[in-house]
All heavy atoms as an XYZ file, in Angstrom:
815
protein
N     -15.750      0.094    -16.956
C     -16.559     -0.286    -18.080
C     -15.704     -0.213    -19.331
O     -14.915      0.687    -19.477
C     -17.749      0.645    -18.235
C     -18.714      0.563    -17.102
S     -20.183      1.609    -17.205
C     -19.833      2.843    -18.375
N     -15.942     -1.149    -20.174
C     -15.264     -1.119    -21.457
C     -16.159     -0.479    -22.496
O     -17.110      0.226    -22.181
N     -15.843     -0.749    -23.715
C     -16.666     -0.252    -24.808
C     -17.842     -1.201    -25.012
O     -17.767     -2.384    -24.670
C     -15.829     -0.169    -26.083
N     -18.904     -0.684    -25.589
C     -20.070     -1.511    -25.855
C     -19.631     -2.725    -26.673
O     -18.907     -2.601    -27.651
C     -21.127     -0.709    -26.604
C     -22.434     -1.434    -26.740
C     -23.485     -0.544    -27.326
C     -24.799     -1.301    -27.397
N     -25.872     -0.459    -27.912
N     -20.040     -3.900    -26.263
C     -19.681     -5.134    -26.950
C     -18.477     -5.844    -26.361
O     -18.215     -6.991    -26.690
N     -17.700     -5.178    -25.468
C     -16.572     -5.845    -24.815
C     -17.080     -6.984    -23.946
O     -18.164     -6.914    -23.367
C     -15.787     -4.874    -23.927
C     -14.794     -4.029    -24.688
O     -14.614     -4.252    -25.901
O     -14.189     -3.137    -24.068
N     -16.295     -8.021    -23.848
C     -16.624     -9.174    -23.015
C     -16.008     -8.998    -21.628
O     -14.910     -8.457    -21.483
C     -16.092    -10.466    -23.640
C     -16.639    -10.741    -25.027
C     -18.106    -11.051    -24.983
C     -18.601    -11.393    -26.371
N     -19.991    -11.195    -26.555
N     -16.713     -9.470    -20.622
C     -16.216     -9.438    -19.255
C     -14.963    -10.290    -19.162
O     -14.938    -11.423    -19.647
C     -17.288     -9.964    -18.296
C     -16.972     -9.872    -16.813
C     -16.876     -8.417    -16.379
C     -18.048    -10.572    -16.008
N     -13.910     -9.747    -18.561
C     -12.647    -10.475    -18.432
C     -12.373    -10.846    -16.980
O     -12.927    -10.242    -16.053
C     -11.468     -9.625    -18.940
O     -11.344     -8.457    -18.089
C     -11.656     -9.202    -20.385
N     -11.496    -11.795    -16.802
C     -11.084    -12.208    -15.463
C     -10.401    -11.047    -14.733
O     -10.566    -10.884    -13.531
C     -10.160    -13.427    -15.538
C      -9.812    -14.028    -14.198
C     -11.017    -14.587    -13.440
O     -12.058    -14.883    -14.016
N     -10.885    -14.724    -12.147
N      -9.638    -10.218    -15.470
C      -8.976     -9.069    -14.848
C      -9.994     -8.108    -14.240
O      -9.793     -7.602    -13.137
C      -8.121     -8.319    -15.875
C      -6.896     -9.106    -16.317
O      -6.431     -9.971    -15.548
O      -6.409     -8.847    -17.427
N     -11.089     -7.877    -14.953
C     -12.127     -6.994    -14.448
C     -12.799     -7.594    -13.217
O     -13.051     -6.900    -12.225
C     -13.163     -6.711    -15.538
O     -14.139     -5.808    -15.064
N     -13.074     -8.883    -13.260
C     -13.709     -9.570    -12.128
C     -12.805     -9.527    -10.900
O     -13.268     -9.237     -9.784
C     -14.067    -11.024    -12.498
C     -14.521    -11.803    -11.279
C     -15.137    -11.049    -13.585
N     -11.510     -9.774    -11.085
C     -10.573     -9.758     -9.951
C     -10.479     -8.374     -9.321
O     -10.481     -8.241     -8.090
C      -9.196    -10.244    -10.391
C      -9.090    -11.718    -10.739
C      -7.726    -12.033    -11.343
C      -9.357    -12.591     -9.523
N     -10.414     -7.332    -10.143
C     -10.340     -5.970     -9.603
C     -11.655     -5.620     -8.906
O     -11.653     -4.978     -7.857
C     -10.025     -4.965    -10.709
C      -9.899     -3.529    -10.205
S      -8.657     -3.255     -8.895
C      -7.153     -3.494     -9.827
N     -12.780     -6.033     -9.464
C     -14.078     -5.772     -8.831
C     -14.141     -6.417     -7.453
O     -14.584     -5.788     -6.482
C     -15.216     -6.271     -9.719
N     -13.692     -7.649     -7.358
C     -13.686     -8.346     -6.061
C     -12.775     -7.627     -5.064
O     -13.136     -7.440     -3.898
C     -13.225     -9.796     -6.227
C     -14.238    -10.663     -6.949
O     -15.411    -10.250     -7.091
O     -13.854    -11.770     -7.392
N     -11.606     -7.199     -5.536
C     -10.653     -6.506     -4.665
C     -11.241     -5.186     -4.157
O     -11.211     -4.907     -2.953
C      -9.342     -6.244     -5.419
C      -8.302     -5.423     -4.669
C      -7.718     -6.223     -3.512
C      -7.200     -4.969     -5.605
N     -11.787     -4.385     -5.064
C     -12.339     -3.097     -4.644
C     -13.585     -3.258     -3.777
O     -13.777     -2.485     -2.832
C     -12.639     -2.218     -5.856
C     -11.415     -1.592     -6.517
C     -11.834     -0.739     -7.708
C     -10.604     -0.766     -5.540
N     -14.403     -4.238     -4.063
C     -15.585     -4.476     -3.221
C     -15.148     -4.734     -1.774
O     -15.743     -4.200     -0.832
C     -16.393     -5.650     -3.754
N     -14.111     -5.509     -1.614
C     -13.589     -5.819     -0.272
C     -12.958     -4.583      0.375
O     -13.213     -4.270      1.534
C     -12.562     -6.953     -0.364
C     -11.900     -7.313      0.941
C     -12.851     -7.846      1.996
O     -13.889     -8.429      1.643
O     -12.556     -7.683      3.197
N     -12.146     -3.864     -0.381
C     -11.393     -2.750      0.184
C     -12.246     -1.500      0.422
O     -11.873     -0.648      1.225
C     -10.200     -2.430     -0.712
C      -9.272     -3.658     -0.746
C      -7.887     -3.455     -1.157
N      -7.176     -2.487     -0.379
C      -6.279     -1.670     -0.918
N      -6.020     -1.707     -2.198
N      -5.634     -0.810     -0.157
N     -13.380     -1.390     -0.260
C     -14.243     -0.220     -0.094
C     -15.427     -0.468      0.832
O     -16.206      0.452      1.092
C     -14.759      0.255     -1.459
C     -13.710      0.754     -2.446
C     -14.362      1.098     -3.779
C     -12.940      1.941     -1.896
N     -15.554     -1.672      1.354
C     -16.742     -1.973      2.162
C     -16.831     -1.134      3.438
O     -17.921     -0.934      3.961
C     -16.841     -3.467      2.469
C     -15.843     -4.019      3.426
C     -16.078     -5.505      3.608
C     -15.078     -6.105      4.570
N     -15.281     -7.546      4.690
N     -15.718     -0.577      3.907
C     -15.749      0.277      5.097
C     -16.593      1.534      4.865
O     -17.118      2.111      5.811
C     -14.333      0.673      5.503
N     -16.753      1.944      3.612
C     -17.577      3.111      3.285
C     -19.054      2.791      3.509
O     -19.829      3.646      3.908
C     -17.336      3.555      1.822
C     -15.902      4.080      1.683
C     -18.349      4.599      1.389
C     -15.493      4.367      0.258
N     -19.421      1.549      3.254
C     -20.809      1.124      3.421
C     -21.637      1.361      2.175
O     -21.405      2.302      1.428
N     -22.583      0.463      1.939
C     -23.540      0.557      0.836
C     -22.868      0.641     -0.540
O     -23.289      1.390     -1.410
C     -24.492      1.734      1.043
C     -25.854      1.477      0.413
O     -26.087      0.362     -0.098
O     -26.681      2.402      0.410
N     -21.797     -0.138     -0.713
C     -21.086     -0.226     -1.989
C     -21.612     -1.438     -2.749
O     -21.788     -2.518     -2.177
C     -19.562     -0.382     -1.781
C     -18.972      0.838     -1.082
C     -18.842     -0.666     -3.108
C     -18.957      2.111     -1.887
N     -21.863     -1.253     -4.039
C     -22.256     -2.381     -4.881
C     -21.565     -2.252     -6.234
O     -21.120     -1.168     -6.613
C     -23.779     -2.427     -5.058
O     -24.241     -1.248     -5.675
N     -21.462     -3.371     -6.925
C     -20.869     -3.399     -8.255
C     -21.837     -4.039     -9.222
O     -22.579     -4.942     -8.841
C     -19.548     -4.175     -8.232
C     -18.423     -3.414     -7.541
C     -18.288     -3.864     -6.115
C     -17.141     -3.579     -8.288
N     -21.820     -3.551    -10.452
C     -22.713     -4.073    -11.478
C     -21.896     -4.298    -12.753
O     -21.139     -3.420    -13.167
C     -23.831     -3.065    -11.742
C     -24.810     -3.477    -12.809
C     -25.871     -2.404    -13.005
C     -26.799     -2.790    -14.131
N     -27.776     -1.734    -14.417
N     -22.070     -5.465    -13.364
C     -21.397     -5.751    -14.624
C     -21.960     -4.844    -15.709
O     -23.174     -4.736    -15.863
C     -21.594     -7.212    -15.015
C     -20.952     -8.169    -14.052
C     -21.266     -9.600    -14.433
C     -20.794    -10.532    -13.343
N     -21.229    -11.913    -13.571
N     -21.051     -4.186    -16.441
C     -21.465     -3.249    -17.486
C     -20.416     -3.214    -18.588
O     -19.245     -2.955    -18.310
C     -21.615     -1.835    -16.913
C     -22.575     -1.719    -15.748
S     -22.583     -0.069    -15.013
C     -23.607      0.778    -16.186
N     -20.802     -3.457    -19.817
C     -19.942     -3.299    -20.987
C     -18.571     -3.954    -20.838
O     -17.554     -3.357    -21.170
C     -19.772     -1.815    -21.335
C     -21.068     -1.103    -21.550
C     -21.512     -0.148    -20.647
C     -21.867     -1.404    -22.640
C     -22.722      0.513    -20.836
C     -23.078     -0.753    -22.843
C     -23.505      0.200    -21.936
N     -18.529     -5.161    -20.350
C     -17.275     -5.889    -20.214
C     -16.490     -5.528    -18.971
O     -15.437     -6.093    -18.710
N     -16.984     -4.594    -18.188
C     -16.329     -4.189    -16.953
C     -17.358     -4.117    -15.835
O     -18.305     -4.900    -15.818
N     -17.177     -3.162    -14.944
C     -18.081     -2.998    -13.806
C     -18.294     -1.524    -13.510
O     -17.385     -0.716    -13.683
C     -17.487     -3.643    -12.537
C     -17.393     -5.121    -12.598
N     -16.373     -5.781    -13.243
C     -18.188     -6.078    -12.090
C     -16.555     -7.081    -13.125
N     -17.654     -7.289    -12.429
N     -19.473     -1.203    -13.017
C     -19.740      0.089    -12.427
C     -19.628     -0.074    -10.918
O     -20.005     -1.106    -10.372
N     -19.087      0.925    -10.240
C     -18.965      0.908     -8.780
C     -19.957      1.935     -8.250
O     -19.912      3.109     -8.633
C     -17.539      1.267     -8.320
C     -16.498      0.389     -9.020
C     -17.428      1.142     -6.797
C     -15.072      0.865     -8.829
N     -20.837      1.498     -7.369
C     -21.940      2.334     -6.903
C     -21.912      2.514     -5.386
O     -21.513      1.615     -4.651
C     -23.277      1.690     -7.273
C     -23.507      1.590     -8.754
C     -22.957      0.549     -9.489
C     -24.273      2.539     -9.411
C     -23.168      0.453    -10.859
C     -24.493      2.451    -10.773
C     -23.940      1.403    -11.502
N     -22.373      3.685     -4.953
C     -22.627      3.954     -3.545
C     -24.062      4.438     -3.455
O     -24.424      5.423     -4.120
C     -21.670      5.020     -3.010
C     -21.917      5.365     -1.584
N     -22.553      6.528     -1.204
C     -21.630      4.703     -0.449
C     -22.634      6.561      0.102
N     -22.088      5.464      0.596
N     -24.872      3.732     -2.697
C     -26.296      4.060     -2.576
C     -26.928      4.208     -3.962
O     -27.645      5.167     -4.237
C     -26.492      5.322     -1.740
C     -26.020      5.153     -0.309
C     -26.292      6.387      0.507
C     -25.812      6.157      1.932
N     -26.054      7.329      2.776
N     -26.620      3.271     -4.831
C     -27.183      3.173     -6.184
C     -26.754      4.290     -7.136
O     -27.318      4.430     -8.207
C     -28.704      3.075     -6.128
N     -25.739      5.083     -6.771
C     -25.218      6.120     -7.662
C     -23.770      5.779     -8.018
O     -22.940      5.554     -7.138
C     -25.288      7.495     -7.009
C     -26.717      7.965     -6.800
C     -26.748      9.356     -6.255
C     -28.199      9.796     -6.066
N     -28.295     11.120     -5.478
N     -23.475      5.766     -9.316
C     -22.156      5.350     -9.778
C     -21.103      6.415     -9.492
O     -21.299      7.591     -9.769
C     -22.191      5.037    -11.274
C     -20.956      4.312    -11.739
S     -21.162      3.425    -13.297
C     -21.192      4.769    -14.449
N     -19.974      5.971     -8.930
C     -18.861      6.876     -8.660
C     -17.536      6.305     -9.141
O     -16.488      6.940     -9.018
C     -18.775      7.224     -7.162
C     -18.242      6.114     -6.300
C     -16.916      6.093     -5.912
C     -19.072      5.094     -5.864
C     -16.422      5.074     -5.094
C     -18.597      4.074     -5.055
C     -17.264      4.070     -4.672
N     -17.572      5.120     -9.709
C     -16.342      4.518    -10.207
C     -16.645      3.473    -11.257
O     -17.793      3.035    -11.401
N     -15.611      3.117    -12.003
C     -15.743      2.077    -13.011
C     -14.489      1.219    -13.028
O     -13.424      1.632    -12.568
C     -15.993      2.663    -14.427
C     -14.871      3.609    -14.841
C     -17.331      3.340    -14.506
C     -15.001      4.142    -16.259
N     -14.648      0.030    -13.540
C     -13.531     -0.863    -13.813
C     -13.688     -1.262    -15.268
O     -14.744     -1.769    -15.660
C     -13.558     -2.109    -12.902
C     -13.530     -1.690    -11.435
C     -12.389     -3.042    -13.245
C     -13.878     -2.797    -10.465
N     -12.659     -0.989    -16.073
C     -12.805     -1.297    -17.490
C     -12.607     -2.792    -17.740
O     -12.317     -3.561    -16.816
C     -11.900     -0.421    -18.359
C     -10.421     -0.732    -18.264
O     -10.022     -1.765    -17.690
O      -9.631      0.079    -18.791
N     -12.773     -3.198    -18.973
C     -12.706     -4.618    -19.307
C     -11.297     -5.187    -19.147
O     -11.127     -6.404    -19.113
C     -13.197     -4.849    -20.732
O     -12.406     -4.123    -21.653
N     -10.304     -4.323    -18.997
C      -8.926     -4.783    -18.773
C      -8.573     -4.824    -17.283
O      -7.457     -5.125    -16.912
C      -7.960     -3.902    -19.544
C      -8.115     -4.048    -21.054
C      -7.235     -3.066    -21.783
C      -7.342     -3.206    -23.272
N      -8.662     -3.006    -23.845
N      -9.543     -4.463    -16.437
C      -9.325     -4.499    -14.992
C      -8.761     -3.214    -14.417
O      -8.370     -3.179    -13.258
N      -8.730     -2.135    -15.193
C      -8.222     -0.855    -14.697
C      -9.345     -0.102    -13.994
O     -10.418      0.106    -14.573
C      -7.672     -0.013    -15.846
C      -6.405     -0.595    -16.458
C      -5.893      0.304    -17.556
N      -6.875      0.337    -18.647
C      -6.603      0.037    -19.910
N      -5.388     -0.308    -20.261
N      -7.546      0.097    -20.827
N      -9.098      0.327    -12.737
C     -10.133      1.046    -11.980
C     -10.035      2.563    -12.151
O      -8.946      3.118    -12.339
C      -9.828      0.649    -10.541
C      -8.340      0.483    -10.525
C      -7.980     -0.059    -11.889
N     -11.182      3.206    -12.075
C     -11.292      4.661    -12.221
C     -12.293      5.183    -11.198
O     -13.277      4.515    -10.895
C     -11.834      5.030    -13.609
C     -10.984      4.579    -14.767
C     -11.033      3.266    -15.221
C     -10.145      5.469    -15.419
C     -10.263      2.843    -16.292
C      -9.373      5.060    -16.505
C      -9.434      3.750    -16.933
O      -8.666      3.341    -17.997
N     -12.052      6.398    -10.696
C     -13.029      7.091     -9.861
C     -13.514      8.327    -10.601
O     -12.792      8.903    -11.430
C     -12.431      7.536     -8.531
C     -12.290      6.459     -7.493
C     -11.243      6.483     -6.596
C     -13.205      5.422     -7.385
C     -11.108      5.509     -5.619
C     -13.080      4.440     -6.417
C     -12.028      4.493     -5.535
N     -14.717      8.754    -10.253
C     -15.297      9.957    -10.839
C     -14.576     11.185    -10.280
O     -14.294     11.267     -9.085
C     -16.789     10.031    -10.526
C     -17.508     11.066    -11.338
C     -19.005     10.893    -11.226
C     -19.708     11.762    -12.253
N     -21.145     11.552    -12.207
N     -14.311     12.129    -11.157
C     -13.621     13.355    -10.769
C     -14.636     14.480    -10.619
O     -15.571     14.599    -11.398
C     -12.545     13.716    -11.816
C     -11.936     15.077    -11.534
C     -11.467     12.655    -11.840
N     -14.441     15.280     -9.573
C     -15.292     16.437     -9.319
C     -14.418     17.545     -8.726
O     -13.193     17.400     -8.667
C     -16.459     16.051     -8.388
C     -15.965     15.453     -7.085
O     -15.075     15.999     -6.430
N     -16.531     14.325     -6.685
N     -15.018     18.629     -8.290
C     -14.252     19.762     -7.757
C     -13.405     19.394     -6.539
O     -12.365     20.000     -6.302
C     -15.180     20.917     -7.389
C     -15.808     21.573     -8.608
O     -15.282     21.377     -9.723
O     -16.822     22.267     -8.446
N     -13.833     18.403     -5.755
C     -13.120     18.062     -4.521
C     -11.897     17.173     -4.755
O     -11.058     17.055     -3.868
C     -14.058     17.370     -3.529
O     -14.334     16.043     -3.941
N     -11.789     16.550     -5.935
C     -10.677     15.614     -6.114
C      -9.895     15.769     -7.422
O      -8.922     15.069     -7.640
C     -11.173     14.171     -5.990
C     -12.173     13.783     -7.059
O     -12.503     14.551     -7.950
N     -12.688     12.574     -6.959
N     -10.278     16.694     -8.269
C      -9.619     16.849     -9.572
C      -8.126     17.109     -9.434
O      -7.312     16.534    -10.169
C     -10.280     17.971    -10.368
N      -7.733     17.938     -8.483
C      -6.314     18.262     -8.295
C      -5.513     17.015     -7.932
O      -4.400     16.824     -8.438
C      -6.149     19.358     -7.213
C      -4.693     19.566     -6.854
C      -6.769     20.657     -7.687
N      -6.068     16.149     -7.085
C      -5.371     14.918     -6.698
C      -5.071     14.062     -7.929
O      -3.965     13.538     -8.075
C      -6.214     14.094     -5.719
C      -6.454     14.800     -4.400
O      -5.613     15.629     -3.999
O      -7.484     14.518     -3.770
N      -6.055     13.909     -8.794
C      -5.877     13.089     -9.987
C      -4.889     13.731    -10.958
O      -4.043     13.054    -11.527
C      -7.228     12.833    -10.676
C      -8.049     11.789     -9.989
C      -8.966     12.142     -9.013
C      -7.900     10.445    -10.296
C      -9.724     11.171     -8.363
C      -8.648      9.475     -9.660
C      -9.564      9.838     -8.686
N      -4.979     15.050    -11.128
C      -4.065     15.751    -12.029
C      -2.624     15.639    -11.547
O      -1.723     15.364    -12.333
C      -4.475     17.215    -12.155
C      -5.766     17.409    -12.929
C      -6.334     18.812    -12.817
O      -5.668     19.713    -12.247
O      -7.465     19.021    -13.298
N      -2.401     15.835    -10.241
C      -1.045     15.737     -9.677
C      -0.464     14.339     -9.819
O       0.745     14.182     -9.940
C      -1.052     16.144     -8.199
C      -1.155     17.623     -7.966
C      -1.094     17.911     -6.473
C      -1.225     19.381     -6.182
N      -1.211     19.662     -4.730
N      -1.328     13.325     -9.773
C      -0.854     11.939     -9.825
C      -0.559     11.470    -11.246
O      -0.011     10.395    -11.442
C      -1.892     10.997     -9.203
O      -2.984     10.831    -10.094
N      -0.962     12.271    -12.239
C      -0.776     11.865    -13.624
C      -1.796     10.844    -14.092
O      -1.570     10.114    -15.059
N      -2.929     10.793    -13.435
C      -3.982      9.834    -13.781
C      -4.483     10.065    -15.205
O      -4.461     11.185    -15.705
C      -5.139      9.953    -12.789
N      -4.944      9.000    -15.826
C      -5.431      9.047    -17.202
C      -6.959      9.093    -17.208
O      -7.611      8.369    -16.468
C      -4.963      7.818    -17.976
C      -3.456      7.628    -17.999
S      -2.562      8.974    -18.765
C      -3.133      8.831    -20.437
N      -7.503      9.915    -18.097
C      -8.942     10.035    -18.235
C      -9.484      8.846    -19.033
O      -8.844      8.367    -19.956
C      -9.298     11.342    -18.949
C     -10.773     11.644    -18.974
C     -11.054     13.015    -19.528
C     -12.556     13.268    -19.453
N     -12.925     14.529    -20.039
N     -10.682      8.390    -18.667
C     -11.338      7.284    -19.366
C     -12.233      7.857    -20.463
O     -13.358      8.288    -20.198
C     -12.168      6.457    -18.386
C     -12.767      5.231    -18.995
N     -13.943      5.256    -19.695
C     -12.331      3.959    -19.038
C     -14.217      4.033    -20.120
N     -13.247      3.236    -19.735
N     -11.734      7.888    -21.670
C     -12.513      8.386    -22.799
C     -13.039      9.789    -22.554
O     -12.320     10.663    -22.082
N     -14.304     10.005    -22.863
C     -14.938     11.316    -22.691
C     -15.647     11.436    -21.352
O     -16.219     12.466    -21.034
C     -15.944     11.554    -23.822
C     -15.295     11.637    -25.180
C     -16.328     11.852    -26.257
C     -15.675     11.894    -27.618
N     -16.636     12.071    -28.705
N     -15.603     10.372    -20.575
C     -16.328     10.356    -19.302
C     -15.510     11.040    -18.202
O     -14.293     11.142    -18.307
C     -16.662      8.915    -18.919
C     -17.554      8.272    -19.951
S     -18.014      6.547    -19.754
C     -17.535      6.031    -18.201
N     -16.153     11.514    -17.118
C     -15.439     12.220    -16.040
C     -14.799     11.265    -15.025
O     -14.895     11.462    -13.820
C     -16.544     13.060    -15.398
C     -17.767     12.208    -15.544
C     -17.610     11.546    -16.903
N     -14.168     10.224    -15.515
C     -13.509      9.236    -14.656
C     -12.030      9.203    -14.977
O     -11.643      9.224    -16.149
C     -14.116      7.843    -14.875
C     -15.558      7.748    -14.440
C     -16.597      8.091    -15.290
C     -15.871      7.331    -13.151
C     -17.919      8.025    -14.882
C     -17.191      7.262    -12.731
C     -18.204      7.609    -13.601
O     -19.504      7.551    -13.185
N     -11.202      9.143    -13.921
C      -9.759      9.082    -14.082
C      -9.216      7.851    -13.370
O      -9.760      7.419    -12.345
C      -9.107     10.337    -13.502
C      -9.194     11.536    -14.409
C     -10.381     12.236    -14.559
C      -8.078     11.959    -15.120
C     -10.464     13.330    -15.397
C      -8.153     13.061    -15.956
C      -9.344     13.748    -16.094
N      -8.122      7.310    -13.907
C      -7.524      6.094    -13.350
C      -7.071      6.321    -11.910
O      -6.642      7.411    -11.535
C      -6.342      5.645    -14.214
O      -5.361      6.659    -14.294
N      -7.171      5.270    -11.124
C      -6.717      5.299     -9.735
C      -5.248      4.898     -9.744
O      -4.910      3.794    -10.177
C      -7.526      4.329     -8.856
C      -9.021      4.648     -8.942
C      -7.036      4.382     -7.416
C      -9.919      3.591     -8.309
N      -4.352      5.768     -9.285
C      -2.924      5.446     -9.298
C      -2.607      4.210     -8.453
O      -3.267      3.945     -7.441
C      -2.272      6.684     -8.691
C      -3.289      7.768     -8.817
C      -4.625      7.100     -8.760
N      -1.586      3.459     -8.866
C      -1.172      2.269     -8.118
C      -0.842      2.603     -6.669
O      -1.140      1.825     -5.767
C       0.037      1.604     -8.781
C      -0.325      0.866    -10.048
O      -1.520      0.527    -10.232
O       0.586      0.609    -10.863
N      -0.218      3.771     -6.443
C       0.139      4.157     -5.070
C      -1.102      4.282     -4.190
O      -1.049      3.992     -2.990
C       0.936      5.457     -5.058
O       0.152      6.509     -5.611
N      -2.218      4.698     -4.767
C      -3.471      4.818     -4.017
C      -4.095      3.439     -3.824
O      -4.585      3.120     -2.739
C      -4.443      5.782     -4.732
C      -5.806      5.790     -4.058
C      -3.859      7.191     -4.782
N      -4.059      2.610     -4.864
C      -4.617      1.257     -4.751
C      -3.918      0.437     -3.675
O      -4.539     -0.384     -3.011
C      -4.507      0.515     -6.089
C      -5.540      0.855     -7.133
C      -5.194      0.169     -8.446
C      -6.929      0.472     -6.678
N      -2.638      0.673     -3.490
C      -1.850     -0.110     -2.531
C      -1.976      0.399     -1.097
O      -1.560     -0.277     -0.168
C      -0.377     -0.100     -2.937
C      -0.131     -0.841     -4.229
C       1.317     -0.729     -4.663
C       1.513     -1.418     -6.004
N       2.877     -1.267     -6.503
N      -2.530      1.574     -0.905
C      -2.627      2.206      0.413
C      -4.107      2.295      0.817
O      -4.850      3.129      0.294
C      -2.000      3.595      0.343
C      -1.982      4.331      1.666
O      -2.899      4.149      2.497
O      -1.043      5.124      1.868
N      -4.530      1.434      1.717
C      -5.946      1.351      2.106
C      -6.503      2.688      2.566
O      -7.610      3.080      2.183
C      -6.132      0.286      3.194
C      -7.551      0.133      3.700
C      -8.524     -0.385      2.655
O      -8.141     -0.914      1.618
N      -9.799     -0.222      2.921
N      -5.755      3.411      3.370
C      -6.226      4.700      3.880
C      -6.437      5.685      2.722
O      -7.468      6.356      2.648
C      -5.238      5.263      4.900
C      -5.681      6.554      5.532
C      -4.690      7.039      6.572
C      -5.131      8.384      7.122
N      -4.167      8.937      8.070
N      -5.454      5.782      1.827
C      -5.575      6.682      0.679
C      -6.730      6.268     -0.226
O      -7.465      7.113     -0.728
C      -4.283      6.690     -0.140
C      -3.293      7.708      0.251
C      -2.172      7.746     -0.774
C      -1.106      8.702     -0.343
N       0.010      8.732     -1.291
N      -6.883      4.967     -0.449
C      -7.955      4.482     -1.310
C      -9.314      4.919     -0.763
O     -10.171      5.403     -1.511
C      -7.898      2.963     -1.448
C      -8.977      2.345     -2.333
C      -8.843      2.834     -3.778
C      -8.916      0.830     -2.268
N      -9.519      4.768      0.528
C     -10.791      5.181      1.132
C     -10.976      6.699      1.041
O     -12.085      7.161      0.804
C     -10.877      4.701      2.580
C     -11.039      3.187      2.750
C     -10.954      2.804      4.221
C     -12.334      2.690      2.132
N      -9.904      7.467      1.216
C      -9.990      8.932      1.104
C     -10.396      9.326     -0.320
O     -11.286     10.159     -0.521
C      -8.650      9.577      1.444
C      -8.315      9.568      2.915
C      -6.900     10.064      3.197
O      -6.232     10.598      2.284
O      -6.449      9.915      4.347
N      -9.727      8.732     -1.311
C     -10.008      9.070     -2.700
C     -11.422      8.623     -3.083
O     -12.125      9.325     -3.795
C      -8.965      8.434     -3.630
C      -7.665      9.188     -3.674
C      -6.937      9.651     -2.604
C      -6.928      9.561     -4.830
N      -5.797     10.275     -3.031
C      -5.766     10.235     -4.393
C      -7.141      9.376     -6.195
C      -4.822     10.728     -5.280
C      -6.188      9.874     -7.066
C      -5.059     10.546     -6.616
N     -11.829      7.455     -2.625
C     -13.179      6.971     -2.920
C     -14.222      7.884     -2.304
O     -15.221      8.231     -2.951
C     -13.349      5.543     -2.406
N     -14.006      8.311     -1.080
C     -14.963      9.187     -0.394
C     -15.122     10.507     -1.137
O     -16.238     11.015     -1.280
C     -14.530      9.410      1.062
O     -14.463      8.140      1.728
C     -15.493     10.308      1.805
N     -14.027     11.053     -1.648
C     -14.108     12.306     -2.402
C     -14.855     12.109     -3.736
O     -15.421     13.063     -4.262
C     -12.712     12.852     -2.685
C     -12.030     13.474     -1.503
C     -10.684     14.044     -1.928
C      -9.943     14.718     -0.811
N      -8.653     15.262     -1.296
N     -14.830     10.905     -4.269
C     -15.483     10.625     -5.549
C     -16.986     10.344     -5.408
O     -17.698     10.310     -6.413
C     -14.803      9.444     -6.232
N     -17.450     10.141     -4.188
C     -18.861      9.813     -3.981
C     -19.772     10.932     -4.470
O     -19.448     12.105     -4.322
C     -19.151      9.545     -2.504
C     -18.474      8.337     -1.881
C     -18.783      8.262     -0.391
C     -18.861      7.061     -2.588
N     -20.926     10.546     -5.036
C     -21.900     11.569     -5.472
C     -22.382     12.395     -4.288
O     -22.566     11.870     -3.192
C     -23.042     10.754     -6.060
C     -22.538      9.371     -6.219
C     -21.387      9.208     -5.285
N     -22.581     13.660     -4.542
C     -23.053     14.573     -3.478
C     -24.564     14.555     -3.407
O     -25.280     14.354     -4.293
C     -22.569     15.993     -3.735
C     -21.066     16.101     -3.869
C     -20.372     15.779     -2.577
C     -18.862     15.991     -2.709
N     -18.055     14.922     -2.331
């Protein structure tokens, strides 16, 4: 998600399409356009975002905070979302592991 008033960009749409495809093994994944980007949902609960520039983020919690800190991930504003490292985006197995840890409990 971008800032309020941001326009949806092609970069955000492309990343949304990519993540929708790569996360479908988890099941019940949906995306919703929000503030120039997208929210990523599992069973109607948001666990990730894509900003208006196409940068993806997962929600951080007790089970995954160390992974994000070790990777040097960047926090998205004041929200509890951190950027998904390129090394994770490129590795399907790692991406699914990180996404699963970010799912709402």
